[in-house]
N, C-alpha and C positions, 0 to 999 in steps of 0.2 A: 129397792135394793140398798143395803147399808154399804156406805163407802168404807174401804179398807183403812184401817187406823195406821197412820204413819207418824212416828215421833220425829222430832227435830232437836238437835243438840250441837254444841254444848248450851247454847242459848237461842232465844227467839230470833228469827230472821224473816222479814217480810218478804224478800225476794224468794227465798227457799220455800217458805210456806205457801207462796202462790204457786211455785213450781210443783209442789205436792198436790195441790188442789187441781192444777191443770192436768196432772198426770191421772187424775181420778181418785186420789186418796184423800184422807181427811186427817189434818193435823191433830194429834192427840198426845197425851202424856206417855211417857215410855212404858209405865207399868201396864198400859192398855193397848199398846201398839204391836203390830206384826212386823213393821219395818222401822228401821232407824236411819235417817239421813243426818250425816255428820258434817258440820260446817267448819269445825276447827281442825288445825293442822298439827296440833301438839298431843302426842299419845298420852301424856301425863294427864290431860283433862279428860280422857275417856274413862267411862265408869268401870270399876273393878269387876263388877257383876252386871249381867243383863238378865232381865226377866225371861222366863222360858217361852214366853209368847213371841219374843223377837226371832224371826226367821231369816232376816236379811239386813244387813248394814251396808249402807253407801258410804264410801270414804271419799274425801275431797281432793285427793291428789292422784296424779297419774303414777308417779313413783311411790311405791309402798314399802321400801326397804326399812324405813324407820318405824313403821307400824309392826313389822316382823321383829326388828331389833328390840322393840319394847315388849314383845311377846303378846300383843294385843290379839292378833288373828288366831294364834295358837291356843290361847286361853279359851276360846269359844269355838271348838270344832264342829259344833252342830249347826253353826250359823253360815249362811251363804254371805260371802263378802264380795263387794264389787268396788273397783277403783274408779277414777276419773279418766282412765286410759282412753284416748281418742277424743275426749271432750275438747282439748286444746290443741289438737293436731294442726289445725290451719294456721294458727299464729306462730307455733314453733317451727313448722315447716318453712313458712315465710321468712323466719329469722335465719334458719340455716342456709337458705337460698341466698339471702343478703350477705351472710358471712362469706359464703364461698364465692360469690360473684365479686365481692369487694376485694377479696384476697387475690384472685386470679387477675383481676384488673388493676392490681397494685394500687388500690386506694390509700392505704397508709402512706406510701411514698408520695402520692400526689398531695395529700393533705399536708404532709411535712414540708413540701417545696415552698420556698419563700420567694423565688424569682422565676421568670418565664424560661430562663436558661438552664434550670435544673432538670436536665433530661437524662441523667446518667442511669436512671432506672428504667428507661424506655424498653430495654430488651427483657424486662421482667413483666411487662404487659402482656397477658395472655387472653385466651378466649375459652368459653365453654363449648363452643361450636365445635362438634367433632370429639369432645372429650368424652371419657368413659367414666362414670362415677359409681362407686359402691356405696349403697345404703345399707349399713349393718345395723340390724334390728328394724327390719322394714315392716312395722306395724301401721298404726293409724298416721303417725307423722311421715313415714317413709312413703306410704301410699299416696299421701297429699303432695308430697315433694316431687314424685315422679313426674307428673305433668308439668310442673314448673320448670324442671331441668329439660324436659322435651321441648318446651316452648323456645328455648334457646339453642337447640340442636344437640343437646347432650344425650347420651344413651345411659342406661342404668343397669347395673347388676345388683339385684337385691338379694339380701341374706335375712332368712327368718328362721324360727325354730323348726318348723315343719318342712320347709322347702316348696310348699304350696305356691303356685305361680302368683306372682303380683302383677295386676293389671298395669300395662304399660311398660313394665321392665323387659329388657332384651333377655334376661336370664334371670332365674331365681335359684339360689342355693340354700341347702340347709345349713344351720349354724355350725354343725360339726365339720363342715368343709370351708368354713370362713377363711382360713389361711390360703386358700387357693386363689382368692380374689386380689390379694395386694400387688403381686407382679402384673396383673392384668389391667389395672385401672390407672387412672391419672389422679383422681381424687377420692377421699373417703369421708362419708357423713356418718357419725356414730349417733345412733338413736335407740339403742338397745336398753333393756332394763338393767338396774344395778343389782347383781346377786353375787354370792361368793364365787359362782362359776364365771362370771364375767368381769371380775376385777383384773385390772391390767390386760383386758382383752388385746389392747394395742400396746406392745412393748417394744423393745429394741429390735427384735427379729423382724416384727411386722413392719416397723418404720424402715428398716434396712431394705425391705423388699419394694418400697415405693420409689418413686423417681424424684430427682432434684427439683421439679417443678411442682410436685404434688402437695395439695393442701389438705389437711386433716381438720374436719369440723366436728366439734363435739357439743351437742345440744341435749345430751342425756343426763349422765352423771360424771363428775370428775374422775371417779375411782375406775372408770373403764379405760382410761389412758394412763400409762406410767409417766408421771409428770417429769421425773429425772431423765428418763429416756427421751421424752419429747424435747426437753431443753437442749440436751446433747445433739439431738438430730437437727434442730434449728440452728444451733451454733455452728455445726459442721456442714450446713446446707445439704444435709442428707435428704431433706424434704424442703419443699418451697415455703411453707408456712403452716400457721395453725390459726383456726378461728374458735374461740372458746367462750361459750356462754356459761360453762360450768368449769370448775377447776378442782384439784386435789393438791393441797387442801383448800377449802372454801370457808370463808372468804380468803382470797389469795393475800398473803402478807405484804405490807410495804416492804420494798426492797427486793422482792423476788424477781429473779432473772426474766421471767416471762413478761414483766411490766416494761422492760427496757428494750426487748429484741424488736427490731423493726419489721420482722416479717411475722408478727403476731397481732391479732385483733382479739381483744378481751371485752366482753360485755358482762354486766353485773347479774347474771342469772335472770335476765328480764325478757327471755323470748316469750314468756307467757305473763305479761304485765297485769296488774289489777285492773286496769281500765278495760280489759276484755275477759278476764279470768272469771269473774263473778257471774256475768251473764252466760257464759259458755258452760259453767258448772250448773246453773240453774236449768238450762235446757237439757243437760245430760240427766239431772235428776228427774225432770218431767217424764222423759222417755223411759227411764228405769222404773219409775213408779208405775207408769202406765203398763209396762210389761209385767211387773210384779202383781198388779191387780188382775191382768188378764191371764196369769199363769204362763206366761211365755219366758223363754231363755232370756236372761239378763245380759245387758251390754257389759263388757270389761269385768267379767267374773274372774276372781283371783283364784288362782291354783295353789293352795298352801303348801303342795309338795315342790314347787319350783320357785316359790317366793314372789310371784307377781301374777 
């Protein structure tokens, strides 16, 4: 039986080529291929035209808004597109858990202390035990985060597009009921895709419905949180703090208020670092090549109608 021809772009990559072979495919030139595995994250490098033989394209990122903004997906409506959503769930969930726990336990204040007697922040040291945490956008990252939170005694209200129950969550709500969760939870983790519909999903109204102890963690995209509203809520102590792996704008300019606020933890969009990203993407490619060759449903299929 002839192996299915899968192209690799924008250039040769030994790890991804091996991933294609392990999935049952055969690396081949684009003109001869039925599928295309893309390793670059710059839409400008993507070919303007694809041969009619290409039926499937695998993109390397979990968030695909920049591919839509460049018109790449829309340009090829007859092609099945898949993202890397879920491939990096474990490391991003781990990062979100770290940011939330560090915030609740007042790690920034501990690190800033220079003497044993600096204990004025002790009343801000909290616990996740017994806390209720909302995961907004409970896809792969959220499903991986749920047992982490459960391990320290927190309960989860999950929010996803369908409202289909998420394993381990105490409750799951559809995204059109997301505003119901803010007054009911202690903390919020944002892990939803970035689309026009999710821009400023968390703004002044939502922040005002949280508590003065609440931490907002964003490991999705900066655009989901209204930065100006967040700064005001932090300055006014409307919420307890924010842990941000993503910001709007990004990169965050020097001198921005978020850099100096004591109740903010910022990491430089490294929840999915190169040290683990490449091997995770390769494993994702292998599984989707296997599915493509076998004629099975592909993982992380993109819906052009919703933008992810």
